[in-house]
C-alpha positions in Angstrom: -135.4 87.8 -40.6 -137.2 86.4 -43.4 -134.1 85.4 -45.7 -133.8 86.8 -48.9 -130.9 87.1 -51.0 -128.2 90.0 -49.7 -125.5 92.2 -51.3 -122.7 92.8 -49.3 -121.0 96.5 -50.1 -117.2 96.8 -48.7 -116.9 100.7 -48.8 -115.5 103.6 -46.7 -116.4 107.0 -46.0 -119.6 107.2 -47.8 -120.7 110.8 -46.9 -119.8 112.3 -50.1 -121.3 112.8 -53.3 -119.3 110.1 -55.5 -120.4 107.8 -53.1 -123.3 108.8 -52.2 -124.7 108.3 -56.3 -123.4 105.0 -56.6 -125.1 103.8 -53.5 -128.5 105.6 -54.7 -128.1 103.4 -57.8 -127.5 100.1 -55.7 -130.0 100.9 -53.5 -132.9 101.3 -55.9 -132.2 98.6 -58.2 -131.2 96.1 -55.2 -135.2 96.7 -54.1 -136.6 96.2 -57.8 -135.0 92.7 -57.4 -135.9 92.3 -53.8 -131.9 92.3 -52.3 -131.1 93.0 -49.1 -128.1 95.3 -49.0 -125.4 95.1 -45.8 -123.2 98.2 -46.3 -119.8 97.3 -44.4 -118.6 100.8 -43.6 -115.4 102.1 -42.2 -116.1 105.4 -40.6 -112.8 107.0 -41.1 -109.9 105.4 -43.6 -106.6 106.3 -42.5 -104.8 103.3 -44.1 -101.8 104.2 -41.4 -101.8 100.9 -39.8 -103.0 102.3 -36.5 -105.0 101.1 -33.2 -107.9 103.2 -35.1 -107.7 101.9 -38.5 -107.7 98.0 -37.0 -110.7 99.1 -35.1 -112.3 100.3 -38.3 -111.2 97.4 -40.3 -112.5 94.9 -37.8 -116.4 96.0 -39.4 -115.3 93.5 -42.3 -114.9 90.4 -40.0 -118.6 90.2 -40.1 -118.3 89.3 -44.0 -119.3 85.6 -44.3 -120.3 83.3 -47.1 -123.2 82.1 -44.7 -124.6 85.5 -44.5 -124.1 87.4 -48.2 -124.7 86.0 -51.6 -122.7 88.6 -53.8 -120.2 91.5 -53.0 -119.8 94.5 -54.3 -116.2 96.5 -53.5 -116.4 100.3 -53.4 -113.0 100.8 -52.9 -113.0 104.3 -54.5 -112.5 106.1 -51.5 -110.0 103.7 -49.1 -107.1 106.6 -48.1 -104.7 103.7 -49.9 -104.6 100.0 -51.2 -103.1 98.3 -48.8 -106.4 97.8 -47.1 -107.7 96.2 -50.1 -104.5 93.8 -49.8 -105.2 93.3 -46.3 -109.3 92.3 -47.2 -108.2 90.3 -50.6 -107.8 86.7 -48.9 -111.0 87.3 -46.9 -112.7 88.6 -50.3 -111.8 85.6 -52.6 -112.1 83.0 -49.8 -116.0 84.5 -48.9 -116.8 81.8 -52.1 -119.4 84.2 -53.5 -119.2 86.6 -56.5 -117.3 89.8 -56.2 -117.5 92.7 -58.3 -115.1 95.9 -58.5 -116.9 99.1 -58.7 -114.9 102.0 -60.6 -111.6 100.2 -59.8 -109.3 97.0 -61.0 -108.2 94.0 -59.3 -106.8 91.0 -60.5 -108.9 89.3 -58.0 -112.6 90.3 -59.1 -114.3 91.4 -62.1 -114.7 95.0 -62.6 -117.3 97.6 -63.8 -117.3 101.5 -64.6 -119.3 104.2 -65.4 -119.7 104.6 -69.3 -118.0 108.1 -69.3 -116.5 108.3 -72.6 -119.4 109.7 -74.4 -120.1 112.3 -71.5 -116.3 113.6 -72.1 -116.8 113.5 -75.7 -120.0 115.7 -75.4 -117.9 118.1 -72.8 -115.1 118.3 -75.9 -117.9 118.9 -78.4 -119.2 121.6 -76.1 -115.5 123.5 -75.9 -115.0 123.3 -79.6 -118.6 124.0 -81.2 -119.9 126.4 -78.6 -116.8 128.2 -77.7 -114.6 127.9 -80.7 -111.6 126.1 -79.1 -109.2 124.4 -81.7 -106.1 123.9 -79.8 -107.7 121.6 -76.6 -105.1 119.2 -74.4 -106.3 116.4 -72.1 -105.5 116.3 -68.5 -105.9 112.1 -67.6 -105.5 109.9 -65.1 -102.1 107.6 -65.1 -101.4 105.9 -68.5 -103.3 102.3 -68.2 -106.1 103.2 -65.4 -109.1 102.3 -67.0 -111.2 105.5 -66.2 -108.5 107.8 -67.5 -108.2 105.7 -71.0 -112.0 105.9 -71.2 -112.6 109.6 -70.6 -109.3 110.0 -73.1 -110.8 107.8 -75.5 -114.1 110.2 -75.6 -111.6 113.4 -75.5 -110.1 111.6 -78.8 -113.4 110.9 -80.6 -114.6 114.6 -80.4 -111.2 115.9 -81.7 -110.6 113.2 -84.7 -114.7 113.8 -85.3 -113.8 118.2 -85.6 -110.8 117.2 -87.7 -108.4 117.9 -85.5 -105.0 115.8 -84.8 -104.1 114.5 -81.6 -100.8 114.2 -80.8 -98.5 113.3 -77.5 -98.4 117.1 -76.6 -102.1 117.3 -76.7 -102.4 114.1 -74.0 -100.8 115.1 -70.2 -101.1 111.9 -68.2 -101.6 112.6 -64.3 -102.5 111.1 -61.1 -106.3 112.5 -60.5 -104.5 114.5 -58.1 -103.0 117.7 -57.3 -99.3 117.1 -58.5 -100.0 116.5 -62.1 -102.2 119.8 -62.5 -99.9 121.8 -61.1 -97.0 121.0 -63.2 -98.9 121.8 -66.4 -100.0 125.3 -64.7 -96.2 125.6 -64.1 -95.6 124.8 -67.5 -98.0 127.1 -69.0 -97.8 130.0 -66.8 -94.1 129.8 -67.2 -94.0 129.6 -71.4 -92.9 126.3 -71.5 -95.8 125.5 -72.7 -98.4 127.7 -75.2 -101.6 128.5 -73.5 -104.0 126.4 -74.8 -107.6 127.7 -75.7 -109.2 124.2 -73.3 -108.6 121.8 -71.3 -110.5 118.9 -70.5 -109.8 117.4 -67.1 -110.2 113.9 -66.0 -111.7 114.6 -62.6 -112.6 117.9 -60.4 -109.4 117.7 -58.3 -107.1 118.2 -61.4 -109.4 121.0 -62.7 -109.6 123.2 -59.5 -105.9 123.0 -58.9 -105.4 123.6 -62.5 -107.4 126.3 -62.7 -106.5 127.8 -59.5 -103.1 127.7 -60.1 -103.2 128.9 -63.6 -104.9 132.1 -62.1 -102.1 132.3 -60.0 -100.0 132.6 -62.5 -101.1 135.5 -64.1 -103.6 133.4 -66.6 -107.2 134.6 -67.1 -109.8 131.6 -66.8 -112.2 131.7 -69.0 -110.7 134.2 -70.6 -106.9 132.6 -71.9 -108.5 129.4 -71.3 -111.1 127.4 -70.4 -111.3 124.6 -68.0 -113.5 121.6 -67.5 -113.8 118.5 -64.9 -115.7 115.3 -64.0 -117.9 114.5 -61.2 -119.7 117.2 -60.3 -118.3 117.6 -56.9 -119.0 120.2 -54.2 -115.9 121.5 -54.0 -116.1 122.5 -58.0 -119.3 123.5 -57.7 -118.1 126.3 -54.7 -114.9 126.7 -56.3 -114.0 130.6 -57.7 -114.6 130.5 -60.8 -117.3 127.5 -60.4 -116.0 124.5 -62.6 -117.8 123.3 -65.5 -117.9 119.6 -64.9 -119.3 116.4 -65.6 -122.2 114.8 -63.9 -121.5 111.6 -63.9 -123.8 108.1 -64.2 -122.9 107.2 -60.9 -126.2 106.2 -59.7 -126.3 104.2 -63.3 -123.0 102.3 -62.2 -124.3 101.9 -58.6 -127.5 100.2 -60.7 -125.6 98.4 -63.4 -123.0 96.9 -60.5 -126.6 95.2 -59.1 -127.2 94.0 -62.7 -124.0 92.3 -63.2 -123.7 91.0 -59.5 -127.3 89.8 -59.6 -126.1 87.6 -63.1 -123.0 86.4 -61.5 -125.0 85.1 -58.6 -128.2 83.8 -60.7 -127.2 83.5 -64.2 -130.4 86.1 -65.1 -129.8 88.9 -67.2 -131.8 92.2 -66.2 -131.9 95.7 -67.1 -130.7 98.7 -64.9 -133.1 100.7 -63.1 -134.2 104.1 -64.7 -131.5 106.3 -62.9 -130.0 109.4 -64.2 -127.0 109.4 -67.0 -124.3 111.4 -67.0 -125.0 115.4 -68.1 -123.0 118.8 -68.5 -123.0 121.3 -65.9 -121.8 124.6 -67.7 -120.6 127.0 -65.2 -117.6 129.6 -65.1 -114.4 128.0 -65.8 -115.8 127.5 -69.7 -117.7 131.1 -69.7 -120.9 129.7 -69.3 -123.6 130.0 -66.8 -126.4 127.4 -68.2 -125.6 125.3 -65.0 -126.5 128.3 -62.7 -129.9 126.5 -62.0 -128.1 123.5 -61.5 -125.7 124.8 -58.9 -128.3 126.7 -57.2 -130.7 123.7 -56.4 -127.3 122.1 -55.7 -126.5 124.5 -53.1 -130.2 124.3 -51.8 -130.3 121.2 -51.0 -126.8 120.9 -49.8 -128.0 123.4 -47.1 -131.1 121.9 -46.4 -130.4 118.5 -45.7 -126.5 118.9 -45.2 -125.3 122.2 -43.2 -128.1 122.6 -41.3 -127.7 119.4 -40.0 -123.9 119.9 -39.5 -125.0 123.2 -37.8 -127.2 121.2 -35.3 -124.5 118.9 -34.8 -121.7 121.5 -34.3 -123.5 123.5 -31.3 -125.1 120.2 -30.0 -122.4 119.7 -27.2 -123.0 115.7 -27.9 -119.7 114.7 -26.8 -120.1 116.6 -23.5 -123.4 115.5 -22.9 -122.7 112.0 -23.5 -119.9 112.2 -21.1 -121.8 112.8 -18.7 -123.6 109.1 -18.4 -122.9 107.1 -15.3 -124.4 104.1 -16.6 -125.1 102.4 -20.0 -128.8 102.8 -19.3 -128.6 106.6 -19.0 -125.8 106.5 -21.9 -128.6 105.6 -24.1 -130.7 107.8 -23.1 -128.8 110.8 -24.2 -128.0 109.0 -27.4 -131.4 109.2 -28.2 -131.4 112.8 -27.2 -129.3 113.6 -30.1 -130.8 112.1 -33.0 -132.2 115.2 -33.6 -128.9 115.8 -35.5 -129.2 113.2 -38.2 -131.5 114.0 -41.1 -133.1 111.2 -42.7 -132.8 108.5 -39.9 -135.2 105.3 -40.1 -133.6 102.7 -38.0 -130.7 102.8 -35.7 -129.8 99.9 -33.6 -126.9 99.6 -31.2 -125.4 96.2 -31.0 -122.7 95.5 -28.3 -120.6 92.2 -27.7 -121.6 90.3 -24.4 -119.5 91.6 -21.7 -117.9 94.2 -23.9 -117.1 96.2 -20.7 -116.0 93.1 -18.4 -112.4 94.0 -16.9 -112.8 92.1 -13.7 -110.0 89.6 -13.2 -108.9 90.2 -16.7 -105.8 91.1 -18.0 -106.5 94.7 -20.1 -104.6 93.4 -22.9 -107.4 90.4 -23.2 -110.1 92.2 -24.7 -111.7 91.9 -28.3 -109.6 93.0 -31.2 -110.6 91.1 -34.2 -114.4 89.7 -34.6 -117.1 90.0 -32.1 -118.3 88.0 -29.6 -120.2 84.6 -30.3 -123.6 86.2 -29.0 -124.6 90.1 -29.3 -127.1 92.0 -27.7 -129.3 95.0 -29.3 -129.4 97.4 -26.4 -131.3 100.3 -28.2 -133.2 100.7 -31.1 -134.3 104.5 -32.5 -137.6 103.5 -35.0 -139.8 106.8 -36.3 -138.3 109.0 -33.5 -139.0 106.6 -30.8 -136.6 104.9 -28.9 -136.7 101.3 -27.2 -133.9 100.7 -24.7 -133.6 96.7 -24.3 -131.5 93.7 -24.3 -132.0 91.6 -26.9 -129.7 88.7 -27.1 -128.8 87.3 -31.2 -126.3 85.4 -32.9 -123.2 87.4 -34.3 -123.1 85.4 -37.3 -126.6 86.6 -38.5 -124.9 90.3 -38.4 -128.7 91.4 -38.3 -130.7 91.0 -35.5 -133.6 88.7 -36.4 -135.4 91.5 -34.1 -135.0 94.0 -37.6 -138.2 92.6 -39.2 -140.3 94.2 -36.5 -139.4 97.6 -38.2 -138.3 96.7 -41.8 -140.1 93.8 -43.8 -138.9 95.3 -46.8 -135.7 95.3 -48.6 -133.4 97.5 -47.5 -129.7 99.0 -47.2 -128.5 98.9 -44.1 -125.0 100.6 -43.0 -122.8 98.9 -40.2 -120.2 101.2 -39.0 -117.7 99.9 -36.1 -118.5 100.3 -32.5 -115.0 100.7 -30.4 -112.3 102.5 -29.0 -108.8 102.2 -30.8 -108.5 98.6 -31.4 -111.1 97.6 -28.7 -114.3 96.2 -30.4 -117.5 97.2 -28.4 -120.1 96.4 -31.5 -121.4 97.9 -34.3 -124.3 100.4 -35.0 -126.9 99.6 -37.6 -128.2 102.6 -39.6 -131.3 102.6 -42.2 -132.0 105.9 -43.8 -135.2 107.1 -45.1 -133.4 108.0 -48.4 -129.7 107.3 -49.3 -129.4 110.7 -50.9 -129.4 111.9 -47.1 -126.9 109.8 -46.1 -124.1 112.2 -47.6 -123.6 113.9 -43.9 -120.7 113.2 -42.4 -122.9 114.1 -39.0 -123.4 110.3 -39.3 -120.2 109.4 -38.8 -119.3 112.1 -36.0 -122.1 111.1 -34.0 -121.2 107.3 -34.2 -117.5 108.0 -33.1 -118.7 110.0 -30.1 -120.6 107.0 -29.1 -117.3 105.1 -29.5 -115.3 107.6 -27.0 -118.6 107.9 -24.5 -118.6 104.0 -24.2 -114.6 103.9 -24.1 -115.4 106.6 -21.0 -118.1 105.0 -19.3 -116.1 101.6 -19.3 -113.2 103.4 -17.5 -114.7 105.4 -15.5 -116.7 102.6 -14.2 -113.4 100.8 -13.6 -111.6 103.4 -11.8 -114.9 103.8 -9.6 -114.3 99.6 -8.9 -110.7 100.1 -8.1 -111.5 103.1 -5.8 -114.1 101.7 -4.2 -111.7 98.5 -3.6 -108.7 100.7 -2.4 -111.1 102.7 0.1 -112.6 99.0 1.1 -108.8 97.8 1.7 -108.4 100.6 3.7 -111.1 99.8 6.2 -110.7 96.3 6.3 -108.1 94.2 8.4 -105.8 92.4 6.9 -105.5 89.7 9.3 -109.5 89.1 9.9 -110.9 90.3 6.9 -113.3 92.2 9.0 -113.7 96.2 9.0 -110.6 97.7 11.4 -110.8 101.0 13.7 -111.1 103.0 10.8 -113.9 100.9 9.2 -115.5 101.3 12.8 -115.4 105.1 12.7 -116.9 105.6 9.4 -119.9 103.4 9.7 -120.7 104.1 13.8 -121.1 107.7 13.6 -123.5 107.4 10.5 -125.6 104.7 12.6 -125.8 106.3 15.5 -127.4 109.4 13.3 -129.6 106.8 11.7 -130.9 105.7 14.8 -131.8 108.9 15.9 -133.4 109.8 13.2 -135.6 107.0 12.6 -136.1 106.6 16.2 -134.5 102.8 16.5 -132.3 101.1 18.8 -128.5 101.5 18.6 -127.0 98.2 19.4 -123.2 98.3 20.2 -121.1 94.7 21.5 -118.0 94.9 23.0 -115.2 91.9 23.1 -112.1 90.9 24.0 -110.1 87.8 23.0 -109.2 86.2 26.5 -105.6 85.2 27.2 -103.8 86.3 23.6 -100.6 87.4 25.9 -100.5 84.1 27.1 -101.3 82.2 24.0 -98.4 84.7 22.0 -96.0 84.1 25.1 -96.1 80.1 25.1 -97.2 79.2 21.4 -96.2 82.1 19.1 -97.4 85.0 17.7 -98.4 82.6 14.7 -101.3 80.8 17.1 -102.1 83.9 18.7 -102.9 85.3 14.8 -105.2 82.0 14.8 -106.9 82.9 17.9 -107.4 86.6 16.8 -109.1 85.4 13.6 -111.1 82.4 15.3 -112.5 85.6 17.8 -113.6 87.3 14.8 -114.9 84.5 13.0 -117.0 83.7 16.1 -118.2 87.3 16.1 -118.7 88.1 12.4 -120.5 85.3 11.9 -123.1 85.6 14.5 -124.5 88.9 12.6 -127.7 88.3 11.4 -129.6 91.9 11.4 -126.8 93.8 8.7 -124.7 94.8 11.2 -121.3 95.7 11.3 -118.1 93.4 12.8 -115.1 95.3 13.3 -111.1 94.6 15.2 -111.0 97.9 17.0 -107.3 97.1 18.4 -105.3 93.9 19.0 -107.2 91.5 20.7 -110.2 93.9 20.9 -113.8 93.8 18.6 -116.8 95.7 18.7 -120.2 94.6 16.6 -122.8 97.8 15.7 -126.3 97.7 14.2 -129.4 99.7 13.9 -132.9 97.8 14.5 -135.4 96.1 16.6 -133.4 93.9 19.3 -135.1 92.1 21.9 -133.2 90.6 24.7 -133.9 86.9 23.3 -132.3 88.4 20.2 -129.4 89.7 22.3 -129.0 86.5 24.2 -128.8 84.3 21.3 -125.7 86.4 19.9 -124.4 85.6 23.1 -125.0 81.9 23.1 -123.8 81.9 19.3 -120.4 83.1 20.1 -120.1 80.8 23.3 -121.3 77.7 20.9 -118.9 78.6 18.3 -116.0 78.9 20.5 -116.5 75.7 22.2 -117.2 73.5 18.7 -114.0 75.1 17.5 -111.9 74.5 20.7 -113.1 70.8 20.7 -112.2 70.0 17.5 -109.4 72.5 16.7 -106.6 70.1 18.8 -104.4 73.0 20.3 -103.3 73.2 23.5 -105.1 76.6 24.2 -108.6 77.5 24.4 -110.0 80.5 22.6 -112.4 82.8 24.5 -114.3 85.8 24.3 -115.4 88.4 27.1 -118.5 90.3 25.7 -120.4 93.5 27.2 -123.3 95.3 25.3 -125.7 98.3 25.6 -128.9 98.7 23.3 -131.6 101.7 23.5 -132.9 104.2 21.1 -130.8 107.8 21.3 -132.3 110.5 21.7 -131.4 113.8 19.7 -128.4 115.0 22.9 -127.4 111.2 23.2 -123.6 110.5 22.2 -122.2 107.5 21.0 -119.6 107.5 23.1 -121.7 107.0 25.9 -123.1 103.9 24.2 -119.9 102.6 23.9 -118.6 103.3 27.5 -121.3 101.3 29.2 -120.9 98.4 26.7 -117.1 98.5 27.0 -117.8 98.6 30.9 -120.1 95.6 31.0 -117.4 93.6 29.1 -114.6 94.0 31.3 -117.3 93.2 34.4 -117.8 90.0 32.1 -114.1 89.6 31.4 -113.3 89.7 35.3 -115.7 87.2 36.1 -114.4 84.8 33.4 -110.8 85.2 34.7 -112.3 84.5 38.3 -113.6 81.3 37.1 -110.8 80.0 35.1 -108.8 80.4 38.4 
């Protein structure tokens, strides 16, 4: 692709309102400034130190300073900060500007949403519109930047209205359930007077506080009014619905790109015109002004998320992919399930070279960290049209140069890991028609199904190969390597039927090693085995028309074939076997000679013919030849 400046986004679980709004701002501002965005995204974040987590985190190994000019760290959705600790050295060693969004780290700068003003506005609403006087603030951990910023807005509103703000008015929480439930228990249990209103620093605490108070007999909003922050789907669907702040996360994303742009180039720029924070007033404060917003939000979610989640849940995608018996078949089936994806512009499946290799390899020797030096694009879906190909590129490029065929403008590319446990297969690249449509978790599950299907295909292919080996070993003679009597039975009947059906000649040559007992008695069984092997090689190498050579007894052999046999061809076979033995005897230095008695029968079998009759006739001729050879030796 044409080289343009590139921003890396390091993130996890992007299919939610919070991350989606930030990414919308990042996308719009990056396009305005001419940046490509590579979003390195874990599909699922468990932070449990599991093999699955190792496979997910491997996507970050694609981060290199040769590819990116700056990085935005969106760690707000990481399930724990242990991952950031593991990534810290890598991020610092990138040697490019790094900016953390909505979180503080000591190894890079941070940027936060300007949320104190909108929290001040929400507190004003409780005081001015609802007449609240005793208002509490349940915020996050003391010292935490967002928690203190939101607390600042609350304090500013209270003081503006002439109310004292004491330590009893401020409750430091954890942005999670426990602090909210403790406060609810204090109020419903009588340890704390019932306040007029409570301003919460996020929706999770607001919902849990509201629901716990109602369970404790406190009426919301009649006795106490509650507000949140985030405008999350759960808050909107809660009963009662939570009055909340629609945060300026889009503006935050745009501002983050502007700040990073200055860190990269030294140039100032203004954020794109993105939506700033606003109040969504709902049932938990006794308002219904936000009802139209809630309806629009619900309609959008139903049309763009729930509808496609239902498509996916009813698709049977996993089972459908499991039917594939080859990679080509699997790719075709993947395309069949793109209808469950809303907003897909371009999809690429990029696989490591030899992603499914197992021959002559220890099963622990597979790619766990990083990717193969050379990758292959095996599938592209663009504008609902699939292409199946084998386009090779250098993994260090991250986005294949082929992408310029489908996407010439600055764009956001999501890179999802393709793996099974810690076994790396490659990665998926997804470009959306509109970032807002990426909110559905269907994309994550869709990609995960591909992960599992690839492993299922890999294992099935391996088992089939192993079974084939076992099967072949059971019909092979261990001494000579040619087919054994079991192999003869397997192939002879099918070849005989083929000759009958296609009206072709069925050729059978019976052979018997001369003087094996004498060789064993006089020179030992090792030399006897040698003579058996030499005879097998002579017979096997004479086959030039897809015949099958078998050892059907201790010193007995058979050659079977189907085709057009002339007397000259058969005579050539006899001469070849005789010459082979003579050349061996002349050069072996052995005190014994290897010789083979031969007999054949060749004809087109009719519908009533039996193969046993062909074998008997060839056997009779072989014994005649054996008798004459013995007579000549005497």
